[in-house]
PQR file with spaces between the fields and no chain letter, atoms N, CA, C, O and H, PARSE charges and radii, in Angstrom:
ATOM       1  N    MET     1     -14.289    3.431    8.383 -0.4000 1.5000
ATOM       2  CA   MET     1     -13.015    2.109    8.067 -0.0000 2.0000
ATOM       3  C    MET     1     -13.147    1.935    9.415  0.5500 1.7000
ATOM       4  O    MET     1     -13.394    0.806    9.840 -0.5500 1.4000
ATOM       5  N    ARG     2     -12.942    3.464   10.649 -0.4000 1.5000
ATOM       6  CA   ARG     2     -12.326    2.938   11.730 -0.0000 2.0000
ATOM       7  C    ARG     2     -13.380    2.298   12.706  0.5500 1.7000
ATOM       8  O    ARG     2     -13.001    1.772   13.752 -0.5500 1.4000
ATOM       9  H    ARG     2     -12.741    4.381   10.304  0.4000 1.0000
ATOM      10  N    ALA     3     -15.160    2.366   12.233 -0.4000 1.5000
ATOM      11  CA   ALA     3     -15.756    2.020   12.818 -0.0000 2.0000
ATOM      12  C    ALA     3     -15.990    0.485   12.515  0.5500 1.7000
ATOM      13  O    ALA     3     -16.957   -0.227   12.782 -0.5500 1.4000
ATOM      14  H    ALA     3     -15.468    2.794   11.384  0.4000 1.0000
ATOM      15  N    LEU     4     -15.388    0.342   12.191 -0.4000 1.5000
ATOM      16  CA   LEU     4     -15.518   -1.559   11.172 -0.0000 2.0000
ATOM      17  C    LEU     4     -14.021   -1.837   12.259  0.5500 1.7000
ATOM      18  O    LEU     4     -14.183   -2.970   12.713 -0.5500 1.4000
ATOM      19  H    LEU     4     -14.602    0.921   11.974  0.4000 1.0000
ATOM      20  N    GLY     5     -13.398   -1.562   12.520 -0.4000 1.5000
ATOM      21  CA   GLY     5     -11.541   -2.406   13.220 -0.0000 2.0000
ATOM      22  C    GLY     5     -10.597   -1.421   12.423  0.5500 1.7000
ATOM      23  O    GLY     5      -9.527   -1.886   12.815 -0.5500 1.4000
ATOM      24  H    GLY     5     -13.267   -0.642   12.151  0.4000 1.0000
ATOM      25  N    PHE     6     -10.330   -0.650   11.794 -0.4000 1.5000
ATOM      26  CA   PHE     6      -8.681   -0.586   11.629 -0.0000 2.0000
ATOM      27  C    PHE     6      -8.487    0.827   11.104  0.5500 1.7000
ATOM      28  O    PHE     6      -8.212    1.133    9.943 -0.5500 1.4000
ATOM      29  H    PHE     6     -11.199   -0.272   11.475  0.4000 1.0000
ATOM      30  N    GLY     7      -8.682    1.681   12.187 -0.4000 1.5000
ATOM      31  CA   GLY     7      -8.509    3.045   12.719 -0.0000 2.0000
ATOM      32  C    GLY     7      -6.662    2.479   12.431  0.5500 1.7000
ATOM      33  O    GLY     7      -6.363    2.301   11.250 -0.5500 1.4000
ATOM      34  H    GLY     7      -8.905    1.433   13.130  0.4000 1.0000
ATOM      35  N    GLU     8      -5.409    2.201   13.634 -0.4000 1.5000
ATOM      36  CA   GLU     8      -4.646    2.065   12.957 -0.0000 2.0000
ATOM      37  C    GLU     8      -4.431    1.703   11.561  0.5500 1.7000
ATOM      38  O    GLU     8      -3.253    1.992   11.350 -0.5500 1.4000
ATOM      39  H    GLU     8      -5.652    2.346   14.593  0.4000 1.0000
ATOM      40  N    MET     9      -4.959    1.206   10.456 -0.4000 1.5000
ATOM      41  CA   MET     9      -4.600    0.724    8.923 -0.0000 2.0000
ATOM      42  C    MET     9      -5.214    2.298    8.354  0.5500 1.7000
ATOM      43  O    MET     9      -5.289    2.786    7.227 -0.5500 1.4000
ATOM      44  H    MET     9      -5.916    0.972   10.627  0.4000 1.0000
ATOM      45  N    VAL    10      -5.588    2.790    9.690 -0.4000 1.5000
ATOM      46  CA   VAL    10      -5.618    4.743    8.200 -0.0000 2.0000
ATOM      47  C    VAL    10      -5.226    5.348    8.561  0.5500 1.7000
ATOM      48  O    VAL    10      -5.002    6.430    8.019 -0.5500 1.4000
ATOM      49  H    VAL    10      -5.527    2.393   10.607  0.4000 1.0000
ATOM      50  N    ASP    11      -4.839    4.990    9.886 -0.4000 1.5000
ATOM      51  CA   ASP    11      -3.582    5.876   10.854 -0.0000 2.0000
ATOM      52  C    ASP    11      -2.180    5.828    9.365  0.5500 1.7000
ATOM      53  O    ASP    11      -1.654    6.663    8.629 -0.5500 1.4000
ATOM      54  H    ASP    11      -5.021    4.111   10.326  0.4000 1.0000
ATOM      55  N    ALA    12      -2.063    3.945    9.635 -0.4000 1.5000
ATOM      56  CA   ALA    12      -0.601    4.132    8.932 -0.0000 2.0000
ATOM      57  C    ALA    12      -0.937    4.830    7.412  0.5500 1.7000
ATOM      58  O    ALA    12      -0.088    4.433    6.614 -0.5500 1.4000
ATOM      59  H    ALA    12      -2.489    3.266   10.233  0.4000 1.0000
ATOM      60  N    VAL    13      -1.522    5.378    7.030 -0.4000 1.5000
ATOM      61  CA   VAL    13      -2.380    4.987    5.331 -0.0000 2.0000
ATOM      62  C    VAL    13      -1.617    6.775    5.201  0.5500 1.7000
ATOM      63  O    VAL    13      -0.594    7.160    4.634 -0.5500 1.4000
ATOM      64  H    VAL    13      -2.212    5.701    7.678  0.4000 1.0000
ATOM      65  N    LYS    14      -2.440    7.361    5.831 -0.4000 1.5000
ATOM      66  CA   LYS    14      -2.572    9.684    6.195 -0.0000 2.0000
ATOM      67  C    LYS    14      -0.968    9.515    6.905  0.5500 1.7000
ATOM      68  O    LYS    14      -0.406   10.593    6.709 -0.5500 1.4000
ATOM      69  H    LYS    14      -3.271    7.048    6.291  0.4000 1.0000
ATOM      70  N    LYS    15      -0.340    8.877    7.408 -0.4000 1.5000
ATOM      71  CA   LYS    15       0.963    8.873    7.510 -0.0000 2.0000
ATOM      72  C    LYS    15       1.896    8.722    6.609  0.5500 1.7000
ATOM      73  O    LYS    15       3.001    9.249    6.735 -0.5500 1.4000
ATOM      74  H    LYS    15      -0.797    8.002    7.567  0.4000 1.0000
ATOM      75  N    GLY    16       1.470    7.779    5.310 -0.4000 1.5000
ATOM      76  CA   GLY    16       2.509    8.243    5.215 -0.0000 2.0000
ATOM      77  C    GLY    16       2.953    5.809    4.755  0.5500 1.7000
ATOM      78  O    GLY    16       3.557    5.353    3.783 -0.5500 1.4000
ATOM      79  H    GLY    16       0.572    7.350    5.207  0.4000 1.0000
ATOM      80  N    ILE    17       2.499    5.253    5.596 -0.4000 1.5000
ATOM      81  CA   ILE    17       2.628    3.385    5.897 -0.0000 2.0000
ATOM      82  C    ILE    17       1.812    2.903    4.609  0.5500 1.7000
ATOM      83  O    ILE    17       0.837    3.239    3.936 -0.5500 1.4000
ATOM      84  H    ILE    17       2.009    5.624    6.386  0.4000 1.0000
ATOM      85  N    CYS    18       3.337    1.365    4.705 -0.4000 1.5000
ATOM      86  CA   CYS    18       2.528    1.171    4.340 -0.0000 2.0000
ATOM      87  C    CYS    18       0.686    0.437    5.404  0.5500 1.7000
ATOM      88  O    CYS    18       0.447    1.333    6.213 -0.5500 1.4000
ATOM      89  H    CYS    18       4.129    1.092    5.252  0.4000 1.0000
ATOM      90  N    PRO    19      -0.107   -0.381    5.523 -0.5600 1.5000
ATOM      91  CA   PRO    19      -1.038   -0.958    6.100  0.2800 2.0000
ATOM      92  C    PRO    19      -0.239   -2.525    6.079  0.5500 1.7000
ATOM      93  O    PRO    19      -0.084   -3.194    7.101 -0.5500 1.4000
ATOM      94  N    LEU    20      -0.022   -2.723    5.437 -0.4000 1.5000
ATOM      95  CA   LEU    20       0.493   -4.472    5.315 -0.0000 2.0000
ATOM      96  C    LEU    20       1.868   -4.818    6.201  0.5500 1.7000
ATOM      97  O    LEU    20       1.974   -5.717    7.035 -0.5500 1.4000
ATOM      98  H    LEU    20      -0.147   -2.180    4.607  0.4000 1.0000
ATOM      99  N    CYS    21       2.538   -4.190    5.933 -0.4000 1.5000
ATOM     100  CA   CYS    21       4.309   -4.487    5.806 -0.0000 2.0000
ATOM     101  C    CYS    21       5.235   -3.427    7.004  0.5500 1.7000
ATOM     102  O    CYS    21       6.332   -3.509    7.557 -0.5500 1.4000
ATOM     103  H    CYS    21       2.451   -3.460    5.256  0.4000 1.0000
ATOM     104  N    GLY    22       3.989   -2.351    7.012 -0.4000 1.5000
ATOM     105  CA   GLY    22       4.637   -0.760    8.234 -0.0000 2.0000
ATOM     106  C    GLY    22       5.500   -0.368    7.821  0.5500 1.7000
ATOM     107  O    GLY    22       6.306    0.078    8.637 -0.5500 1.4000
ATOM     108  H    GLY    22       3.097   -2.284    6.563  0.4000 1.0000
ATOM     109  N    LYS    23       5.858   -0.290    6.390 -0.4000 1.5000
ATOM     110  CA   LYS    23       7.306   -0.155    6.058 -0.0000 2.0000
ATOM     111  C    LYS    23       6.719    1.446    5.511  0.5500 1.7000
ATOM     112  O    LYS    23       5.539    1.621    5.207 -0.5500 1.4000
ATOM     113  H    LYS    23       5.203   -0.652    5.727  0.4000 1.0000
ATOM     114  N    LYS    24       7.957    2.739    5.443 -0.4000 1.5000
ATOM     115  CA   LYS    24       7.474    4.188    4.468 -0.0000 2.0000
ATOM     116  C    LYS    24       6.870    4.118    3.275  0.5500 1.7000
ATOM     117  O    LYS    24       7.838    3.940    2.537 -0.5500 1.4000
ATOM     118  H    LYS    24       8.915    2.596    5.689  0.4000 1.0000
ATOM     119  N    VAL    25       5.791    4.140    2.493 -0.4000 1.5000
ATOM     120  CA   VAL    25       6.072    3.890    0.977 -0.0000 2.0000
ATOM     121  C    VAL    25       6.447    5.067    0.729  0.5500 1.7000
ATOM     122  O    VAL    25       6.590    6.171    1.256 -0.5500 1.4000
ATOM     123  H    VAL    25       5.004    4.284    3.093  0.4000 1.0000
ATOM     124  N    ILE    26       6.636    4.201   -0.781 -0.4000 1.5000
ATOM     125  CA   ILE    26       7.615    5.970   -1.317 -0.0000 2.0000
ATOM     126  C    ILE    26       7.283    6.103   -3.061  0.5500 1.7000
ATOM     127  O    ILE    26       8.042    5.658   -3.921 -0.5500 1.4000
ATOM     128  H    ILE    26       6.520    3.305   -1.209  0.4000 1.0000
ATOM     129  N    VAL    27       6.246    6.670   -3.282 -0.4000 1.5000
ATOM     130  CA   VAL    27       5.630    6.395   -4.338 -0.0000 2.0000
ATOM     131  C    VAL    27       6.527    6.369   -5.770  0.5500 1.7000
ATOM     132  O    VAL    27       5.905    6.067   -6.788 -0.5500 1.4000
ATOM     133  H    VAL    27       5.629    7.031   -2.582  0.4000 1.0000
ATOM     134  N    ASP    28       8.118    6.707   -5.896 -0.4000 1.5000
ATOM     135  CA   ASP    28       8.462    6.792   -6.752 -0.0000 2.0000
ATOM     136  C    ASP    28       8.187    5.199   -7.218  0.5500 1.7000
ATOM     137  O    ASP    28       7.932    4.867   -8.375 -0.5500 1.4000
ATOM     138  H    ASP    28       8.623    6.952   -5.069  0.4000 1.0000
ATOM     139  N    GLU    29       8.288    4.323   -6.120 -0.4000 1.5000
ATOM     140  CA   GLU    29       9.165    2.709   -6.775 -0.0000 2.0000
ATOM     141  C    GLU    29       7.403    2.390   -7.497  0.5500 1.7000
ATOM     142  O    GLU    29       7.349    1.472   -8.315 -0.5500 1.4000
ATOM     143  H    GLU    29       8.495    4.592   -5.179  0.4000 1.0000
ATOM     144  N    PHE    30       5.969    3.199   -7.147 -0.4000 1.5000
ATOM     145  CA   PHE    30       4.895    2.638   -7.974 -0.0000 2.0000
ATOM     146  C    PHE    30       5.270    2.320   -9.399  0.5500 1.7000
ATOM     147  O    PHE    30       5.210    3.375  -10.032 -0.5500 1.4000
ATOM     148  H    PHE    30       6.013    3.944   -6.482  0.4000 1.0000
ATOM     149  N    ARG    31       5.694    1.145  -10.309 -0.4000 1.5000
ATOM     150  CA   ARG    31       6.485    1.439  -11.326 -0.0000 2.0000
ATOM     151  C    ARG    31       4.701    1.755  -13.155  0.5500 1.7000
ATOM     152  O    ARG    31       4.742    2.006  -14.359 -0.5500 1.4000
ATOM     153  H    ARG    31       5.742    0.289   -9.795  0.4000 1.0000
ATOM     154  N    ASP    32       3.581    1.498  -12.111 -0.4000 1.5000
ATOM     155  CA   ASP    32       2.340    2.136  -12.551 -0.0000 2.0000
ATOM     156  C    ASP    32       1.888    3.481  -12.642  0.5500 1.7000
ATOM     157  O    ASP    32       2.271    4.220  -11.736 -0.5500 1.4000
ATOM     158  H    ASP    32       3.548    1.293  -11.132  0.4000 1.0000
ATOM     159  N    ASP    33       1.041    4.054  -13.670 -0.4000 1.5000
ATOM     160  CA   ASP    33      -0.994    4.035  -12.814 -0.0000 2.0000
ATOM     161  C    ASP    33      -1.925    3.637  -12.118  0.5500 1.7000
ATOM     162  O    ASP    33      -2.954    4.021  -11.563 -0.5500 1.4000
ATOM     163  H    ASP    33       0.729    3.453  -14.406  0.4000 1.0000
ATOM     164  N    ILE    34      -1.244    2.679  -12.300 -0.4000 1.5000
ATOM     165  CA   ILE    34      -1.861    1.230  -11.890 -0.0000 2.0000
ATOM     166  C    ILE    34      -2.156    0.340  -10.550  0.5500 1.7000
ATOM     167  O    ILE    34      -2.964   -0.356   -9.936 -0.5500 1.4000
ATOM     168  H    ILE    34      -0.407    2.367  -12.750  0.4000 1.0000
ATOM     169  N    SER    35      -0.733    0.976  -10.596 -0.4000 1.5000
ATOM     170  CA   SER    35      -0.021    0.278   -8.779 -0.0000 2.0000
ATOM     171  C    SER    35       0.019    1.638   -8.215  0.5500 1.7000
ATOM     172  O    SER    35       0.286    1.499   -7.022 -0.5500 1.4000
ATOM     173  H    SER    35      -0.077    1.542  -11.095  0.4000 1.0000
ATOM     174  N    LYS    36      -0.160    3.269   -8.587 -0.4000 1.5000
ATOM     175  CA   LYS    36      -0.858    4.639   -8.107 -0.0000 2.0000
ATOM     176  C    LYS    36      -1.550    4.947   -7.975  0.5500 1.7000
ATOM     177  O    LYS    36      -1.663    5.994   -7.336 -0.5500 1.4000
ATOM     178  H    LYS    36      -0.377    3.382   -9.556  0.4000 1.0000
ATOM     179  N    ARG    37      -3.359    3.795   -8.839 -0.4000 1.5000
ATOM     180  CA   ARG    37      -4.221    4.591   -8.460 -0.0000 2.0000
ATOM     181  C    ARG    37      -4.235    2.958   -7.141  0.5500 1.7000
ATOM     182  O    ARG    37      -5.033    3.281   -6.261 -0.5500 1.4000
ATOM     183  H    ARG    37      -3.268    2.945   -9.357  0.4000 1.0000
ATOM     184  N    GLU    38      -3.853    2.005   -6.927 -0.4000 1.5000
ATOM     185  CA   GLU    38      -4.055    1.555   -5.950 -0.0000 2.0000
ATOM     186  C    GLU    38      -3.976    1.592   -4.750  0.5500 1.7000
ATOM     187  O    GLU    38      -4.704    1.369   -3.783 -0.5500 1.4000
ATOM     188  H    GLU    38      -3.204    1.743   -7.641  0.4000 1.0000
ATOM     189  N    PHE    39      -2.062    2.199   -5.129 -0.4000 1.5000
ATOM     190  CA   PHE    39      -2.347    2.444   -3.665 -0.0000 2.0000
ATOM     191  C    PHE    39      -3.089    3.906   -2.725  0.5500 1.7000
ATOM     192  O    PHE    39      -3.175    4.017   -1.502 -0.5500 1.4000
ATOM     193  H    PHE    39      -1.471    2.380   -5.914  0.4000 1.0000
ATOM     194  N    LYS    40      -3.473    4.738   -3.626 -0.4000 1.5000
ATOM     195  CA   LYS    40      -4.857    5.530   -3.054 -0.0000 2.0000
ATOM     196  C    LYS    40      -6.371    4.918   -3.350  0.5500 1.7000
ATOM     197  O    LYS    40      -7.309    5.498   -3.898 -0.5500 1.4000
ATOM     198  H    LYS    40      -3.403    4.648   -4.619  0.4000 1.0000
ATOM     199  N    ILE    41      -6.325    3.650   -2.853 -0.4000 1.5000
ATOM     200  CA   ILE    41      -7.402    2.506   -2.536 -0.0000 2.0000
ATOM     201  C    ILE    41      -6.642    2.355   -1.470  0.5500 1.7000
ATOM     202  O    ILE    41      -6.515    3.245   -0.629 -0.5500 1.4000
ATOM     203  H    ILE    41      -5.563    3.179   -2.408  0.4000 1.0000
ATOM     204  N    SER    42      -6.092    1.263   -1.407 -0.4000 1.5000
ATOM     205  CA   SER    42      -4.864    0.786   -0.466 -0.0000 2.0000
ATOM     206  C    SER    42      -4.423    0.990    0.701  0.5500 1.7000
ATOM     207  O    SER    42      -4.724    0.530    1.802 -0.5500 1.4000
ATOM     208  H    SER    42      -6.195    0.540   -2.090  0.4000 1.0000
ATOM     209  N    GLY    43      -3.490    1.914    0.259 -0.4000 1.5000
ATOM     210  CA   GLY    43      -1.949    2.795    0.730 -0.0000 2.0000
ATOM     211  C    GLY    43      -1.173    0.845    1.027  0.5500 1.7000
ATOM     212  O    GLY    43      -0.620    0.418    2.040 -0.5500 1.4000
ATOM     213  H    GLY    43      -3.245    2.288   -0.635  0.4000 1.0000
ATOM     214  N    MET    44      -1.372    0.333    0.105 -0.4000 1.5000
ATOM     215  CA   MET    44       0.102   -0.285    0.214 -0.0000 2.0000
ATOM     216  C    MET    44       0.902   -0.081   -0.695  0.5500 1.7000
ATOM     217  O    MET    44       0.650    0.758   -1.560 -0.5500 1.4000
ATOM     218  H    MET    44      -1.821    0.680   -0.718  0.4000 1.0000
ATOM     219  N    CYS    45       1.735   -0.609   -0.699 -0.4000 1.5000
ATOM     220  CA   CYS    45       2.839    0.062   -1.472 -0.0000 2.0000
ATOM     221  C    CYS    45       3.271   -0.811   -2.603  0.5500 1.7000
ATOM     222  O    CYS    45       2.434   -1.525   -3.156 -0.5500 1.4000
ATOM     223  H    CYS    45       1.940   -1.291    0.003  0.4000 1.0000
ATOM     224  N    GLN    46       4.402   -0.806   -2.951 -0.4000 1.5000
ATOM     225  CA   GLN    46       4.624   -1.855   -4.156 -0.0000 2.0000
ATOM     226  C    GLN    46       4.966   -3.008   -3.864  0.5500 1.7000
ATOM     227  O    GLN    46       4.719   -3.773   -4.797 -0.5500 1.4000
ATOM     228  H    GLN    46       5.082   -0.227   -2.503  0.4000 1.0000
ATOM     229  N    ALA    47       5.509   -3.590   -2.841 -0.4000 1.5000
ATOM     230  CA   ALA    47       6.214   -4.836   -2.353 -0.0000 2.0000
ATOM     231  C    ALA    47       4.616   -5.451   -2.222  0.5500 1.7000
ATOM     232  O    ALA    47       4.168   -6.361   -2.920 -0.5500 1.4000
ATOM     233  H    ALA    47       5.709   -2.969   -2.083  0.4000 1.0000
ATOM     234  N    CYS    48       4.076   -4.915   -1.436 -0.4000 1.5000
ATOM     235  CA   CYS    48       3.108   -5.720   -1.422 -0.0000 2.0000
ATOM     236  C    CYS    48       1.925   -5.474   -2.542  0.5500 1.7000
ATOM     237  O    CYS    48       1.430   -6.098   -3.480 -0.5500 1.4000
ATOM     238  H    CYS    48       4.440   -4.176   -0.869  0.4000 1.0000
ATOM     239  N    GLN    49       1.841   -4.810   -2.205 -0.4000 1.5000
ATOM     240  CA   GLN    49       0.719   -4.613   -4.104 -0.0000 2.0000
ATOM     241  C    GLN    49       1.007   -6.338   -4.882  0.5500 1.7000
ATOM     242  O    GLN    49       0.333   -7.334   -5.143 -0.5500 1.4000
ATOM     243  H    GLN    49       2.243   -4.302   -1.443  0.4000 1.0000
ATOM     244  N    ASP    50       2.582   -5.831   -5.024 -0.4000 1.5000
ATOM     245  CA   ASP    50       3.475   -7.395   -6.186 -0.0000 2.0000
ATOM     246  C    ASP    50       2.881   -9.061   -5.326  0.5500 1.7000
ATOM     247  O    ASP    50       2.533  -10.173   -5.721 -0.5500 1.4000
ATOM     248  H    ASP    50       3.130   -5.021   -4.812  0.4000 1.0000
ATOM     249  N    ARG    51       3.070   -8.260   -3.781 -0.4000 1.5000
ATOM     250  CA   ARG    51       2.471  -10.450   -2.891 -0.0000 2.0000
ATOM     251  C    ARG    51       0.901  -10.151   -3.341  0.5500 1.7000
ATOM     252  O    ARG    51       0.385  -10.613   -4.359 -0.5500 1.4000
ATOM     253  H    ARG    51       3.353   -7.356   -3.460  0.4000 1.0000
ATOM     254  N    ILE    52       0.379   -9.459   -2.574 -0.4000 1.5000
ATOM     255  CA   ILE    52      -0.904   -9.235   -2.941 -0.0000 2.0000
ATOM     256  C    ILE    52      -1.370   -9.500   -4.752  0.5500 1.7000
ATOM     257  O    ILE    52      -2.416   -9.760   -5.347 -0.5500 1.4000
ATOM     258  H    ILE    52       0.799   -9.083   -1.748  0.4000 1.0000
ATOM     259  N    PHE    53      -0.450   -9.346   -4.999 -0.4000 1.5000
ATOM     260  CA   PHE    53      -2.232   -9.883   -7.018 -0.0000 2.0000
ATOM     261  C    PHE    53      -0.295  -10.278   -7.376  0.5500 1.7000
ATOM     262  O    PHE    53       0.335   -9.590   -8.179 -0.5500 1.4000
ATOM     263  H    PHE    53       0.400   -9.135   -4.515  0.4000 1.0000
ATOM     264  N    ASN    54       0.191  -11.171   -6.800 -0.4000 1.5000
ATOM     265  CA   ASN    54       1.020  -12.599   -7.375 -0.0000 2.0000
ATOM     266  C    ASN    54       2.004  -11.775   -8.153  0.5500 1.7000
ATOM     267  O    ASN    54       2.796  -12.540   -8.702 -0.5500 1.4000
ATOM     268  H    ASN    54      -0.321  -11.730   -6.148  0.4000 1.0000
ATOM     269  N    SER    55       2.233  -10.679   -8.382 -0.4000 1.5000
ATOM     270  CA   SER    55       2.943   -9.939   -9.872 -0.0000 2.0000
ATOM     271  C    SER    55       4.479  -11.580  -10.414  0.5500 1.7000
ATOM     272  O    SER    55       4.549  -12.719   -9.953 -0.5500 1.4000
ATOM     273  H    SER    55       1.590  -10.057   -7.936  0.4000 1.0000
ATOM     274  N    LYS    56       5.203  -11.028  -11.273 -0.4000 1.5000
ATOM     275  CA   LYS    56       5.868  -12.344  -11.412 -0.0000 2.0000
ATOM     276  C    LYS    56       7.373  -11.539  -10.796  0.5500 1.7000
ATOM     277  O    LYS    56       8.302  -12.110  -10.225 -0.5500 1.4000
ATOM     278  H    LYS    56       5.146  -10.102  -11.647  0.4000 1.0000
ATOM     279  N    GLU    57       7.269  -10.136  -11.100 -0.4000 1.5000
ATOM     280  CA   GLU    57       8.630   -8.725  -11.257 -0.0000 2.0000
ATOM     281  C    GLU    57       9.008   -9.601   -9.705  0.5500 1.7000
ATOM     282  O    GLU    57       8.355  -10.498   -9.171 -0.5500 1.4000
ATOM     283  H    GLU    57       6.514   -9.672  -11.564  0.4000 1.0000
ATOM     284  N    GLU    58       9.623   -9.293   -9.490 -0.4000 1.5000
ATOM     285  CA   GLU    58      11.290   -9.843   -8.738 -0.0000 2.0000
ATOM     286  C    GLU    58      11.113   -8.593   -7.656  0.5500 1.7000
ATOM     287  O    GLU    58      11.455   -7.460   -7.996 -0.5500 1.4000
ATOM     288  H    GLU    58      10.153   -8.564   -9.923  0.4000 1.0000
ATOM     289  N    TYR    59      10.492   -8.885   -6.164 -0.4000 1.5000
ATOM     290  CA   TYR    59      10.133   -7.499   -5.658 -0.0000 2.0000
ATOM     291  C    TYR    59      11.593   -7.962   -4.142  0.5500 1.7000
ATOM     292  O    TYR    59      11.846   -7.143   -3.258 -0.5500 1.4000
ATOM     293  H    TYR    59      10.214   -9.805   -5.887  0.4000 1.0000
């Protein structure tokens, strides 16, 4: 990922920071196992996952 220019995002995820919004990721806020799995893939917080995947839930 670094070779593709995503070094800053990789560093953010390693520090527990959402690469999209820059906020601290709080694992207890994930509402289900699917959201937790997505976090392991992308590093996105629940709010950003909701925006990206167009959830009808309030955020």
